[in-house]
C-alpha positions in Angstrom: -0.1 0.2 0.0 3.1 2.2 0.7 3.5 2.6 -3.1 0.0 4.2 -4.0 0.7 6.6 -1.5 3.8 7.1 -3.2 2.1 8.0 -6.7 -1.0 10.1 -4.8 1.2 12.1 -2.5 3.4 13.1 -5.3 1.6 13.3 -8.2 -1.9 14.4 -6.3 0.2 16.7 -4.9 0.7 18.3 -8.2 4.4 16.9 -8.7 4.5 17.1 -12.3 4.9 13.9 -14.2 4.7 13.2 -17.9 1.5 11.2 -18.8 3.9 9.6 -22.1 5.4 10.3 -25.3 3.2 12.6 -28.1 0.8 13.6 -25.1 -0.6 17.4 -25.9 0.4 18.3 -22.0 4.6 17.6 -22.2 6.6 19.3 -24.6 7.5 17.6 -27.9 11.1 19.0 -27.2 13.5 16.7 -24.9 14.6 14.1 -27.7 18.1 14.0 -26.1 16.1 12.8 -22.5 15.6 9.3 -21.4 15.1 9.9 -17.5 13.9 12.5 -15.2 14.2 12.3 -11.5 12.5 15.4 -9.6 13.7 16.0 -5.9 10.8 18.0 -3.7 10.8 18.7 0.0 7.8 19.9 1.5 8.9 22.2 4.4 6.3 24.8 6.3 5.7 27.1 3.8 4.8 24.6 1.4 5.7 22.0 -2.1 9.6 23.0 -2.9 11.1 21.8 -6.0 15.3 20.9 -5.0 16.8 20.3 -7.8 16.7 18.2 -10.6 18.4 15.5 -12.2 18.2 14.8 -16.4 19.6 11.8 -17.8 20.7 11.9 -21.5 21.0 10.0 -24.4 24.4 10.7 -24.8 27.0 12.7 -22.6 28.2 14.4 -25.2 25.1 16.7 -25.2 26.0 18.1 -22.3 29.6 19.3 -22.3 30.0 23.1 -22.3 26.8 23.5 -20.1 26.4 25.8 -17.5 23.7 27.1 -14.9 23.5 30.0 -17.4 22.1 27.6 -20.0 18.8 26.8 -18.0 15.8 28.7 -17.3 12.9 27.0 -14.6 9.4 28.7 -14.6 6.7 27.3 -13.9 2.9 27.2 -11.4 1.8 25.9 -7.8 -1.5 25.8 -6.8 -2.9 28.0 -3.8 -5.5 27.1 -1.5 -8.7 26.8 -2.4 -12.3 25.1 -1.3 -13.9 24.6 -4.9 -13.6 21.1 -6.3 -14.3 20.5 -9.8 -18.5 20.7 -11.2 -20.3 17.6 -11.3 -17.2 16.0 -8.7 -17.8 14.0 -6.3 -16.2 15.9 -3.3 -15.5 12.0 -1.6 -13.3 10.7 -5.0 -9.7 11.2 -4.7 -9.8 12.5 -8.4 -12.3 15.2 -7.7 -9.0 17.1 -6.8 -6.6 16.2 -9.1 -7.9 14.9 -12.9 -10.5 17.9 -14.3 -8.1 20.8 -16.2 -9.1 23.5 -18.2 -9.7 27.1 -18.6 -13.1 27.0 -18.9 -15.9 27.0 -15.7 -17.5 23.8 -16.5 -13.4 22.2 -15.8 -11.6 24.3 -13.6 -8.8 23.7 -11.6 -8.8 22.5 -8.4 -8.3 25.2 -7.3 -8.7 28.9 -8.5 -5.5 29.9 -7.1 -2.3 29.7 -9.5 0.9 31.1 -8.8 3.6 31.1 -11.0 6.8 30.5 -9.9 10.4 31.5 -11.3 13.2 30.0 -9.1 17.1 30.0 -10.0 19.0 27.0 -11.0 22.0 27.9 -8.6 24.4 25.5 -10.2 24.6 22.1 -12.1 27.1 19.1 -11.7 27.7 16.8 -14.7 28.1 13.2 -13.8 28.6 11.1 -17.3 25.6 11.0 -19.0 23.5 12.9 -15.7 23.4 16.5 -15.1 21.5 18.0 -11.9 20.3 21.6 -12.0 20.1 22.5 -8.0 17.1 25.0 -7.7 17.0 27.4 -5.0 14.9 31.1 -4.1 11.7 28.8 -4.6 8.3 30.9 -4.3 7.2 31.3 -0.3 3.9 29.8 0.9 2.5 27.1 -1.5 0.5 24.0 -2.0 1.9 22.1 -4.5 3.7 22.1 -7.8 1.0 22.1 -10.6 3.7 22.3 -13.4 7.3 23.4 -15.0 9.3 24.1 -18.0 12.9 23.3 -18.0 14.2 25.3 -21.3 17.6 24.8 -22.0 19.8 26.8 -24.8 20.2 23.3 -26.7 16.7 22.5 -27.1 17.1 18.9 -27.1 17.0 19.3 -23.0 13.8 21.4 -22.9 10.9 20.1 -21.6 7.7 20.8 -20.3 5.7 19.0 -17.3 1.9 19.4 -16.5 0.3 16.8 -13.8 -2.3 14.5 -15.3 -2.5 11.5 -13.1 -4.7 8.8 -13.9 -5.4 5.6 -12.3 -3.6 2.7 -14.1 -4.9 -0.9 -14.0 -3.2 -1.9 -11.5 -4.9 0.6 -9.3 -2.3 2.7 -8.9 -1.7 7.0 -9.6 0.5 7.7 -12.5 1.3 6.8 -15.5 3.8 3.7 -16.0 4.9 4.8 -19.3 6.5 8.6 -17.5 10.1 9.9 -17.7 10.1 11.2 -14.5 10.7 10.0 -11.3 9.8 11.7 -8.5 11.1 12.1 -4.6 9.5 13.4 -1.8 10.5 12.4 1.6 8.1 11.7 4.6 5.2 12.1 1.7 6.7 8.5 -0.1 6.2 7.0 3.6 2.5 7.7 3.6 0.0 4.7 2.0 -2.9 6.1 0.7 -6.3 3.4 1.7 -9.6 4.2 -0.4 -12.6 1.5 1.3 -15.7 1.5 -1.0 -19.0 3.0 0.6 -21.7 0.1 1.9 -25.5 0.5 2.4 -26.4 3.7 3.3 -22.8 5.3 3.8 -23.2 8.6 1.8 -19.0 8.3 0.0 -16.2 6.2 0.0 -13.2 6.0 3.3 -10.0 8.3 2.1 -6.9 8.4 4.4 -3.1 8.2 4.7 -1.2 6.2 7.4 2.1 6.7 7.8 3.5 3.5 9.7 6.8 4.4 12.0 9.9 2.3 10.6 10.3 -0.4 13.0 6.8 -0.9 14.6 6.5 -4.3 16.0 4.6 -5.6 18.8 5.1 -3.2 21.2 2.0 -0.5 20.5 3.0 3.1 19.7 1.3 6.4 19.9 -1.1 7.7 16.9 -1.8 11.3 15.3 -5.2 12.2 14.1 -4.2 14.7 11.5 -7.5 16.8 10.5 -6.6 18.9 7.0 -8.3 22.3 6.4 -10.8 23.2 3.6 -8.3 24.0 0.9 -5.4 20.8 1.3 -7.7 17.7 1.1 -6.4 14.6 -1.4 -2.5 15.7 -1.5 -0.1 15.3 1.3 2.5 17.8 -0.1 -0.5 20.3 0.6 -1.3 18.8 4.3 1.9 20.4 5.6 0.1 19.5 8.6 0.0 15.9 8.7 3.5 15.8 7.1 4.8 17.2 10.3 4.4 14.5 12.5 5.6 12.1 10.1 9.0 14.1 9.6 12.1 12.2 10.7 13.3 14.5 13.9 9.8 13.9 15.6 9.8 10.3 14.5 13.0 10.1 16.0 12.4 11.2 19.4 8.5 9.7 19.5 7.6 7.1 16.9 4.0 7.2 16.0 1.9 6.0 13.7 0.0 9.4 11.6 -3.4 8.7 10.6 -5.1 12.0 7.7 -8.1 10.9 6.7 -9.6 12.6 3.6 -13.4 14.8 4.5 -15.6 15.7 2.0 -16.4 19.5 1.9 -19.5 20.5 2.4 -22.6 18.6 3.9 -20.8 18.4 7.5 -23.3 16.1 9.4 -23.4 13.9 7.0 -20.6 13.4 5.1 -18.2 13.7 7.2 -19.9 13.3 10.5 -19.2 9.4 8.8 -15.6 10.0 7.7 -15.1 10.5 11.9 -17.1 7.5 12.7 -15.3 5.3 9.9 -11.9 7.1 11.6 -12.4 6.0 15.3 -13.5 2.6 14.0 -10.5 2.8 12.4 -7.9 3.5 15.3 -10.0 0.7 17.4 -9.0 -1.9 15.1 -5.7 -1.1 15.1 -5.6 -0.3 18.9 -7.5 -4.1 18.7 -4.1 -5.1 16.8 -1.7 -4.1 19.5 -0.6 -1.5 17.0 -1.5 1.4 18.7 -1.2 2.7 22.4 -4.7 3.7 23.8 -3.7 6.2 26.4 -1.6 7.8 24.0 -4.5 8.6 20.9 -3.7 12.6 20.4 -5.6 14.4 17.4 -4.8 18.0 15.9 -5.9 19.9 12.4 -6.1 23.3 11.3 -8.5 25.6 10.3 -11.7 23.3 9.4 -9.2 20.4 10.3 -9.2 22.4 13.8 -13.0 22.8 13.9 -12.6 19.0 13.4 -10.1 18.6 16.3 -13.0 20.2 18.5 -16.1 18.3 17.3 -14.1 14.9 17.3 -12.8 15.0 20.9 -16.3 16.4 21.8 -17.9 13.4 20.1 -15.4 11.3 22.1 -14.4 13.1 25.0 -12.5 9.9 26.8 -10.8 8.7 23.7 -8.2 11.0 23.5 -4.8 12.2 25.6 -4.6 15.5 24.1 -5.6 18.1 21.1 -3.5 20.6 19.1 -6.2 22.7 16.9 -4.4 25.4 15.1 -6.6 28.7 14.1 -9.8 26.5 14.7 -13.1 27.7 12.7 -16.3 27.2 14.9 -18.0 24.3 15.1 -21.3 26.4 14.3 -21.6 27.7 10.9 -20.6 31.3 10.0 -23.8 32.5 9.7 -24.4 31.9 13.9 -25.2 34.4 16.1 -22.5 35.6 18.7 -25.4 34.0 21.6 -25.0 31.2 19.5 -21.1 31.0 19.6 -21.1 31.5 23.1 -23.2 28.7 24.2 -21.3 26.2 21.9 -18.3 27.6 23.6 -19.6 27.0 26.9 -21.0 23.7 25.6 -17.7 22.5 24.3 -16.0 24.2 27.7 -17.8 21.8 29.7 -17.0 18.4 27.9 -13.7 19.1 27.2 -12.6 20.4 30.7 -10.8 17.4 31.3 -8.4 17.0 28.1 -5.4 18.7 27.6 -5.9 20.8 24.9 -3.5 23.7 23.3 -5.0 26.4 20.8 -3.0 28.0 18.7 -3.7 31.0 16.3 -2.3 34.1 14.7 -3.7 36.6 16.5 -4.9 38.9 13.7 -6.7 35.7 12.0 -10.3 36.4 11.7 -10.7 33.2 13.2 -8.9 33.8 16.3 -12.1 34.4 18.5 -13.3 30.7 18.2 -10.1 29.8 19.7 -10.3 32.8 22.5 -13.9 31.7 23.4 -12.9 28.1 23.2 -10.4 28.8 25.9 -11.8 31.0 28.2 -15.3 28.8 28.6 -12.5 25.7 29.4 -10.8 27.8 31.8 -14.3 28.9 33.2 -15.7 25.5 33.6 -12.5 24.5 35.3 -9.7 23.8 33.1 -5.9 23.4 34.5 -5.0 22.2 30.8 -6.0 24.1 28.3 -3.5 26.6 26.6 -3.7 29.6 23.8 -1.2 31.1 22.2 -1.8 33.9 20.0 1.6 34.7 17.4 1.7 38.0 17.0 1.9 40.4 13.1 5.6 40.9 14.4 6.2 37.6 15.4 4.7 36.0 11.9 5.8 38.3 9.5 9.5 37.8 10.9 8.7 34.3 9.7 8.2 35.5 6.4 4.7 35.0 6.9 2.0 37.5 5.5 -1.6 35.4 6.0 -2.4 35.1 9.8 -4.4 32.0 9.1 -1.0 30.3 8.1 0.3 30.1 11.5 0.8 26.3 11.1 4.1 27.4 9.4 5.3 29.0 12.9 3.9 26.6 15.1 5.4 23.1 13.6 8.7 24.4 13.1 8.9 24.6 17.1 9.5 21.6 18.8 8.0 22.7 22.2 4.3 21.8 20.3 5.5 17.8 19.3 7.4 18.0 23.1 4.1 19.0 25.0 1.7 16.7 22.9 3.6 13.5 23.1 4.2 14.2 27.1 0.1 13.7 27.5 -1.3 10.5 28.7 -4.8 9.0 29.2 -5.3 9.3 33.3 -7.8 6.7 34.9 -9.2 9.1 37.0 -10.1 6.0 39.3 -6.9 4.9 40.0 -4.5 7.5 39.5 -3.4 9.6 41.8 -1.7 12.5 40.2 -4.0 13.7 37.5 -1.6 16.7 36.0 2.0 18.2 36.7 3.3 22.0 35.3 6.5 22.7 36.0 6.9 26.7 36.3 10.8 27.6 35.5 13.1 30.3 34.8 16.4 30.6 32.6 17.8 32.7 34.9 21.4 34.3 34.3 23.1 32.0 36.4 21.1 28.6 34.9 17.6 27.2 34.3 15.3 27.2 37.7 12.4 25.7 38.4 10.1 28.0 40.3 7.2 26.1 41.1 5.5 22.9 40.9 1.8 22.7 40.2 0.5 19.0 41.1 -3.2 18.8 40.0 -4.7 15.6 41.8 -8.0 13.3 40.8 -9.4 12.8 44.3 -8.6 15.8 46.4 -8.4 13.7 49.2 -4.8 12.5 48.4 -3.8 15.7 49.8 -5.3 15.7 53.4 -2.0 15.1 55.3 0.1 17.9 53.4 1.0 20.4 54.8 4.4 21.5 54.8 7.2 21.3 52.6 9.2 18.2 55.2 6.1 16.2 53.3 8.2 16.2 50.5 11.7 15.8 52.7 12.5 19.5 51.8 13.6 19.8 48.7 13.5 18.3 45.0 16.8 16.2 43.4 18.2 15.9 39.4 21.0 16.6 37.3 21.0 19.7 35.4 23.2 19.6 32.3 26.4 21.1 32.1 29.1 22.9 29.7 30.4 20.4 26.4 32.0 21.2 23.4 31.1 18.6 21.7 27.6 17.2 20.1 26.1 14.1 20.9 26.6 11.0 18.6 22.4 11.2 18.0 22.3 14.8 16.5 21.4 16.7 19.9 23.4 19.7 20.6 23.3 19.7 24.1 26.0 18.6 26.6 26.2 15.0 28.0 28.2 16.3 30.9 25.8 16.0 34.1 25.8 17.7 37.7 23.9 16.7 40.5 21.3 19.6 41.8 19.0 20.3 44.3 16.6 22.8 45.3 15.6 23.6 48.5 11.1 23.0 48.9 10.4 26.7 50.6 6.5 26.8 50.8 3.5 24.3 50.1 0.2 25.6 49.4 -2.5 23.1 49.3 -6.2 24.3 47.3 -8.6 22.0 46.3 -7.2 19.6 44.4 -4.0 21.7 43.3 -0.7 21.4 45.7 1.9 24.2 44.8 5.2 24.1 46.0 7.8 27.1 45.9 11.1 26.1 45.7 14.4 28.3 46.1 16.6 28.3 43.0 18.3 25.4 41.6 22.3 24.3 43.3 24.4 22.8 40.9 25.8 20.4 43.4 24.8 18.6 46.3 26.0 19.4 49.8 29.1 20.2 49.5 30.8 17.5 48.2 33.5 19.1 45.4 33.2 15.7 43.5 29.5 16.1 43.1 29.7 19.1 41.3 31.9 21.9 43.4 34.0 24.3 42.0 37.2 25.3 44.2 37.3 28.6 44.7 33.9 30.1 43.6 32.1 29.9 47.1 30.2 26.5 46.3 28.3 27.8 43.2 28.4 25.5 40.5 26.9 27.3 36.5 24.7 25.1 34.8 22.5 25.1 31.6 19.2 23.5 32.1 17.6 20.9 34.3 17.7 17.3 32.7 15.7 15.7 35.3 13.4 15.8 38.7 12.5 13.2 41.0 10.2 14.6 44.0 9.9 12.2 46.8 6.3 12.5 48.8 6.8 11.3 52.5 3.0 11.4 53.4 1.6 10.1 50.6 4.2 8.1 48.1 1.1 8.4 45.5 2.7 11.9 44.7 6.0 11.0 44.5 6.8 11.3 40.5 10.4 11.2 38.5 10.3 13.1 35.0 13.6 12.9 32.8 13.5 15.9 30.0 15.0 13.6 27.0 12.6 10.7 28.0 8.9 11.7 28.6 7.8 7.6 29.7 9.6 6.5 32.8 9.4 3.0 34.2 7.9 3.4 37.8 7.9 7.4 36.9 5.6 10.0 35.1 5.5 12.3 32.2 5.3 16.0 33.5 2.6 17.2 31.1 3.7 20.8 30.9 6.0 23.1 31.1 6.4 26.8 31.5 9.7 28.9 31.4 9.6 33.0 31.9 10.2 35.0 28.8 11.7 32.2 26.9 8.3 31.0 25.9 8.3 34.5 24.7 10.5 33.4 21.2 9.8 31.7 18.4 12.2 28.6 17.8 12.2 26.7 14.8 14.4 23.7 14.6 15.5 22.4 11.1 14.5 19.0 12.4 10.9 20.5 11.8 11.7 21.8 8.0 12.9 25.1 9.1 15.3 26.6 7.1 18.1 26.8 10.1 17.9 26.5 13.9 17.3 29.5 15.5 15.5 31.7 18.3 13.4 34.7 18.2 11.9 37.1 20.2 9.7 40.0 18.9 8.7 43.2 20.5 4.9 44.2 20.2 3.8 47.6 18.3 5.9 47.3 14.9 3.1 46.1 12.7 -0.1 48.5 12.5 -2.9 46.9 9.9 -4.3 43.7 9.2 -1.9 40.8 9.1 -3.3 40.9 5.3 -2.6 44.7 4.9 0.4 45.0 7.0 2.6 48.1 7.4 5.9 48.0 9.6 5.4 51.8 10.6 8.4 51.1 13.9 10.9 49.3 13.0 12.5 48.2 15.5 16.3 47.3 16.9 17.6 43.8 16.8 20.2 41.8 18.5 21.9 38.9 17.2 23.1 37.3 20.1 26.3 34.6 19.7 26.1 31.7 22.2 29.4 29.7 23.4 30.4 26.4 22.5 28.3 24.8 25.3 25.2 26.2 25.7 23.9 25.6 21.9 20.4 24.0 21.0 18.0 25.2 24.3 17.3 28.3 24.6 17.4 27.6 28.3 20.8 27.7 27.9 21.5 30.9 26.3 21.6 33.0 29.5 22.5 36.2 27.3 19.1 36.1 24.7 16.8 35.8 27.4 18.6 38.2 29.7 18.3 41.4 27.0 14.3 40.3 26.1 13.8 40.5 29.9 15.8 44.3 29.9 14.9 45.8 26.5 11.5 44.4 25.2 11.2 46.9 22.6 14.3 45.1 21.0 14.5 42.1 18.2 16.3 39.5 19.9 18.0 36.6 17.2 20.3 33.7 18.2 20.8 31.4 15.9 21.9 28.0 17.2 25.4 26.4 15.1 24.5 22.7 15.3 27.8 22.1 12.9 30.0 24.3 15.2 32.5 21.7 14.6 33.6 20.0 11.4 34.3 16.5 11.6 37.4 16.7 9.8 38.8 17.8 12.7 40.4 21.3 10.7 39.6 24.3 12.6 39.3 26.2 9.4 36.4 23.3 8.5 34.8 24.4 11.8 35.2 28.2 10.6 33.4 27.3 7.3 30.4 25.2 9.2 30.1 28.4 11.7 29.8 30.7 9.0 26.9 29.2 6.8 24.9 29.6 10.1 25.7 33.0 10.6 25.1 34.0 7.0 21.3 32.6 7.2 21.1 34.9 10.4 22.1 38.2 8.4 20.0 36.8 5.3 17.1 36.9 7.9 18.4 40.0 9.6 18.4 41.7 6.2 14.5 41.0 5.2 13.3 41.7 8.3 15.2 45.2 7.4 13.6 44.9 4.0 9.5 44.9 5.0 10.0 47.3 8.1 10.1 45.3 10.8 14.0 46.6 11.7 16.0 49.5 12.3 18.6 49.2 10.3 20.6 51.6 12.0 20.1 49.7 15.2 21.4 46.2 14.7 23.3 44.8 17.7 26.0 42.1 17.7 27.0 40.3 21.5 28.5 37.0 21.8 30.6 34.9 24.7 33.2 32.6 24.5 33.2 31.1 20.8 30.6 33.1 20.1 32.6 36.1 21.4 35.3 34.7 18.6 32.1 34.5 15.8 31.4 38.3 17.0 34.6 39.7 15.9 35.0 37.2 12.7 31.1 38.8 12.0 31.8 42.3 12.7 34.9 42.6 10.4 33.2 40.8 7.5 30.4 43.1 8.1 31.7 46.1 8.9 28.7 48.3 7.8 25.8 46.4 9.2 26.1 46.7 12.9 25.8 49.8 15.2 27.7 47.8 17.9 29.1 44.9 19.0 29.8 43.2 22.6 32.6 40.3 22.5 32.7 38.4 26.0 35.4 36.1 27.0 36.0 35.4 23.7 39.4 34.2 22.0 41.4 35.6 19.1 40.0 34.1 15.8 42.8 31.6 14.6 42.3 33.8 11.2 43.7 37.1 12.7 46.7 36.0 14.2 50.2 35.7 12.2 51.8 32.2 12.2 51.0 29.6 14.9 47.2 29.3 15.1 47.9 28.3 18.3 46.4 32.0 20.2 47.0 31.0 22.9 49.7 33.2 24.5 48.9 35.8 20.9 50.9 39.6 21.9 49.0 42.5 20.2 52.4 41.8 17.8 50.6 39.0 16.3 47.6 40.3 15.5 48.4 41.9 12.3 46.4 40.5 9.5 46.2 43.7 6.7 42.5 45.1 7.7 41.2 43.5 11.0 41.9 46.3 13.7 42.0 49.2 11.0 37.8 48.1 11.0 37.5 47.2 14.6 38.8 50.5 15.4 36.8 52.7 14.1 33.5 50.6 15.1 31.8 50.4 18.7 33.3 47.0 20.1 33.3 46.7 23.5 36.0 43.7 24.7 35.0 42.3 28.0 36.9 39.8 30.4 38.0 38.4 33.5 41.3 37.4 34.6 42.4 33.1 35.0 39.7 32.7 31.6 41.4 29.8 30.2 41.6 28.9 26.4 40.2 25.3 27.8 40.3 23.5 30.3 43.9 22.0 30.2 45.0 25.9 30.1 47.7 26.8 32.9 48.4 29.9 31.2 48.9 32.7 34.4 46.9 35.3 33.6 44.6 33.1 31.8 44.6 32.9 27.5 41.8 34.3 27.1 42.4 37.3 29.0 45.8 37.4 27.5 44.1 37.3 24.1 42.0 40.2 25.1 44.4 42.5 25.9 46.8 41.8 23.0 43.6 42.5 21.0 42.9 46.1 22.9 47.0 46.7 22.8 46.5 46.1 18.9 43.9 48.5 18.3 45.7 51.1 20.4 48.9 50.4 18.3 46.7 50.7 15.1 45.2 54.2 16.4 48.3 55.8 16.9 49.1 54.7 20.8 45.7 56.3 21.9 42.6 53.8 22.4 39.5 55.2 19.6 36.4 56.9 21.5 34.4 54.4 19.9 36.1 51.4 21.5 35.9 50.2 25.3 37.3 47.2 27.3 36.7 45.7 30.7 38.9 43.5 32.4 37.0 42.1 35.8 39.2 40.9 38.3 39.0 38.0 41.2 38.0 40.8 43.7 35.0 41.9 40.9 33.8 38.0 40.3 33.1 37.9 43.9 31.3 41.3 45.0 28.4 40.9 47.0 25.8 42.3 44.8 25.8 39.7 42.5 23.1 37.6 44.4 20.2 38.6 41.5 19.0 34.8 41.8 19.5 34.0 45.4 22.8 32.2 44.5 26.6 32.5 45.7 28.1 35.5 44.6 31.2 33.8 43.1 31.4 33.2 39.7 34.0 31.3 37.4 36.1 33.8 35.3 34.3 32.4 32.3 31.2 33.7 33.0 31.2 37.3 33.4 28.1 37.3 31.1 26.3 36.8 34.5 27.8 40.1 35.8 27.1 41.7 32.2 23.5 40.9 31.9 22.6 42.1 35.8 24.9 45.4 35.0 22.2 47.4 33.1 25.6 49.7 32.1 27.0 47.4 29.2 23.3 46.7 27.0 22.6 50.7 27.8 25.6 51.6 26.3 25.0 49.1 23.3 21.4 50.4 22.8 23.1 53.9 23.0 25.0 53.2 19.4 23.2 53.9 16.1 24.7 54.0 12.5 24.6 57.1 10.2 22.9 56.1 7.3 
């Protein structure tokens, strides 16, 4: 059945397939071609062609060709809820077979958009030539047709979709010259079940089976498409997102996507719902699906169906994720009818974990707000609501508020939350729901409060004080490490035990709230378990990996939770984690089809007007924050980005993640090249934000620490007129700026002689911050600290280049050991002492540095 899916997902999804020689829809050129492979991807904003490989009859026709010899044009199918005249809306071919210009035979959608991507490069291998494609159109559904024109007409061809059912029952044409590859979509099986009895329609659905699925029951995600997305997987990004390798690697699960007929809701669509639930029950009976971990999600009409199905089967699902849901009621309903509907749904679903996600300017946003308000009024503590601002959406390149699935499904927090939910047995389970409320403080991620909701308030009758929980929580934090883990995670595998004192316990109804002192990254006074010699007992850490709470008064309230493993033997999953400020960032992951990994905080008030008629009238400053080599991959570890967003909420804060910061070759130049890729992507993003009026081009700033401090120097020199000011903290000198020995540990001012380097920096607002005793690495024994030596060398080189005096734009701060232990560094209740390499803690707690940076402006 999977092969059936491949053809439907590709052909029905509008990827071009030849209908064979001499067809009207195929160009009669291309006589030198024997085969074509089209490689496509489906990202948040639509299907894109990444490359095209053409196989020629004779390799001689490929000689001497360049990218300039090719031109690439075509059309994409956009959104449209209309289906062809006289067609059966339940028939999958209703959306893909009828083409033509006359009204009697319209396109699947009336929205057709042309595209002209670039052929950015070619590669010739024997009789094969591969065209690399870039700059594809944004926000589209599927590729309808395309044309490749070559200066050699024998290599030119046009291709248009005309899928048909062949004798084997497959979509496509067996004589096609084209092979289309679409990862993820290819792995879905398309299945059609003929209607029987009085059923109004056939039953059509797509099913993704996770690789390696065996005897162990797995979760299932029921995905509901929107009104313009049916019958084409590449248009239905809301479905593909859950089958992407990044999600499946962390949470293997089945993905079921039924096809809903458009219109006649109470008849045909309800029939589809009933048959879908029956299919899931069949998979449960076969031992394939875990009945405690069935999830439902969908967008627009699919969001409406998500709410509708959950309300029809309130005890069936573990969690729901409606994206910009339409109302269950017809659009003609009155406000009073809507209010009654919200209240009814709120009463039915108050016990279901449900997260509404919508664009603030979306015309459908009142429904999400209405349902959320009704749920909380009914007593729900499991309902969540997130409204994306126009600034957040425009920064991602989303110009329509209704397209929020693009931004949300590139964020791993939604899948993390969804798969953390499990159905609760209210009769036998003591704990109903657990929420951690956390804060990413300058000195490390810490847990502030823990809310534990129980099914029976009597369970809390003996809970009176912190002593009932042993007075503390324990666990492990992730500490510094410059190496990525083999499975592709960016975080460190170095763990430091922690404890946090419980200072208050409050019982209210069926909830107990524990208030905690900040986490201490060590146990007792045991130096071998986390304490740092000479720094007063403080151990900086990155974020809490796991938590163990032991209730001595009632063991049923004890639980263990691992950040990376939601399902623990003998433990419980934490259902929800909130993090102050960090939750205000949009987080993008290439594992979830984002163009690169980054986090972005967006201020309010930049954009006026509706999202479809947007005006960015008040461009804001932006700070590009470059992380160090040990804190990549999690916003919780990036203390500078969080602190800047807290202290300067009027500015954008962009923090890219340097996934490939190290090179498998081990060569410094290869590592630098990897880092430049991410830096370049970040600069391109900022330029686009400037172009559309979101960012003030005169107030773009750059700050980084450690490896980030070194990258700050590189970036400032390469883009000298782009940034208004730069701060480099604890950064060694970039190797390419030092002559001779690439080991820069003991570099002096005389070594910093690369032409143009200091000449650029001496004329720019540039702040160097370091501390005495900061080593290059853990084995460095340089008396004054390798990075201190290098910071001094860079300072002296800039002064020398300026004729022996410090330029007015240049600032330098070097902290002594006494500075690192001053009494006023106690904002988060931890020991005031910090390590020499952790000067960002001082800088983020002392407003003078950021105030200096924000006071700078370019003259343009």
